[in-house]
C-alpha positions in Angstrom: -8.9 -56.1 14.5 -6.5 -53.6 14.9 -5.8 -52.5 11.0 -9.8 -51.2 11.9 -9.6 -48.9 14.4 -6.3 -47.6 12.9 -8.5 -47.5 10.4 -11.2 -45.7 12.1 -8.7 -43.0 14.2 -6.7 -42.4 11.0 -10.6 -41.3 9.2 -11.5 -39.1 12.5 -7.9 -37.0 12.2 -9.1 -36.8 8.8 -12.5 -35.5 9.9 -11.0 -33.0 12.7 -8.4 -31.9 10.5 -10.8 -31.0 7.6 -12.7 -28.9 10.6 -10.4 -26.7 11.7 -9.0 -25.8 8.6 -12.8 -24.3 7.3 -12.7 -22.9 11.1 -11.1 -19.8 9.4 -13.5 -20.0 6.5 -16.5 -16.7 5.9 -18.8 -15.3 3.3 -17.5 -12.4 1.4 -19.2 -10.7 -1.3 -18.0 -8.6 -4.3 -17.5 -8.1 -7.7 -15.7 -10.4 -9.5 -13.8 -9.7 -12.6 -10.6 -11.4 -15.0 -7.5 -9.7 -14.9 -5.9 -13.0 -16.7 -6.2 -14.2 -12.2 -9.5 -13.9 -11.1 -10.4 -10.7 -8.4 -13.0 -10.1 -6.1 -13.3 -6.5 -5.0 -14.6 -7.0 -1.7 -18.2 -5.1 -1.2 -18.1 -2.4 1.7 -14.6 -3.3 2.9 -13.1 -2.5 -1.3 -10.6 -5.2 -0.5 -9.2 -6.6 -3.5 -8.1 -10.3 -3.4 -6.5 -12.9 -5.8 -9.0 -16.1 -6.3 -7.5 -19.0 -5.3 -9.3 -22.5 -4.9 -8.9 -26.3 -6.9 -9.0 -27.1 -9.9 -12.1 -27.7 -10.2 -13.6 -25.2 -8.7 -11.6 -22.8 -10.0 -12.4 -23.6 -13.8 -15.6 -23.4 -12.9 -15.4 -19.6 -11.2 -13.4 -18.9 -14.1 -16.3 -20.2 -17.2 -19.0 -19.0 -14.9 -17.0 -15.5 -15.2 -16.5 -15.2 -18.3 -20.1 -16.2 -19.7 -21.8 -13.1 -17.7 -19.2 -11.1 -19.1 -20.3 -12.3 -22.6 -23.6 -12.0 -22.0 -24.3 -8.9 -19.4 -22.8 -5.4 -19.3 -23.8 -5.4 -15.5 -20.8 -6.4 -12.7 -21.1 -10.0 -12.1 -21.1 -9.9 -8.0 -20.2 -13.3 -5.8 -20.5 -14.6 -2.5 -18.0 -16.7 -1.6 -17.3 -18.9 1.2 -13.6 -18.8 1.4 -10.3 -18.0 4.1 -8.8 -14.8 3.8 -5.4 -14.5 4.2 -4.5 -10.7 4.0 -0.8 -9.5 2.6 -0.6 -6.4 0.9 1.3 -6.3 -2.2 0.7 -4.2 -5.9 4.1 -5.8 -6.8 3.6 -6.8 -10.2 -0.1 -5.3 -11.0 -1.4 -2.1 -12.1 -3.9 -2.5 -8.8 -3.4 -2.8 -4.7 -3.6 -6.3 -3.8 -4.5 -6.9 0.0 -4.5 -10.6 0.0 -5.5 -14.0 -1.2 -9.0 -15.7 -0.5 -8.5 -19.5 -0.8 -12.1 -20.7 -1.8 -13.6 -23.9 0.5 -17.2 -23.2 -1.7 -19.1 -20.7 -4.7 -22.2 -19.9 -3.3 -23.7 -17.6 -6.1 -21.9 -15.8 -9.3 -25.0 -13.4 -10.6 -25.1 -10.0 -12.2 -26.0 -7.3 -10.0 -24.4 -4.1 -7.5 -22.9 -4.5 -4.1 
């Protein structure tokens, strides 16, 4: 019986940690560009974020951006859920960077305008 209680306790702790981790997530809408790394310029604020995610999620996003870049001259607009971490820097880049966007979910990626 004890191993079952221990396993249930560990599962509840894991779920609580996941819920707490996603508590800071927000929806961000912006223009995506591939500068060797995917960046997102947020609609309305103009803030520029480096986009980071788990490997499979980031790979899917990069493929979508590459596919759309070849198909259309329009901007590629995405709606992404994630946590923004503001860190203003321009070291090593030709553009200002306001922080990092850690993706938890890709809502949409389509040609369009902000």
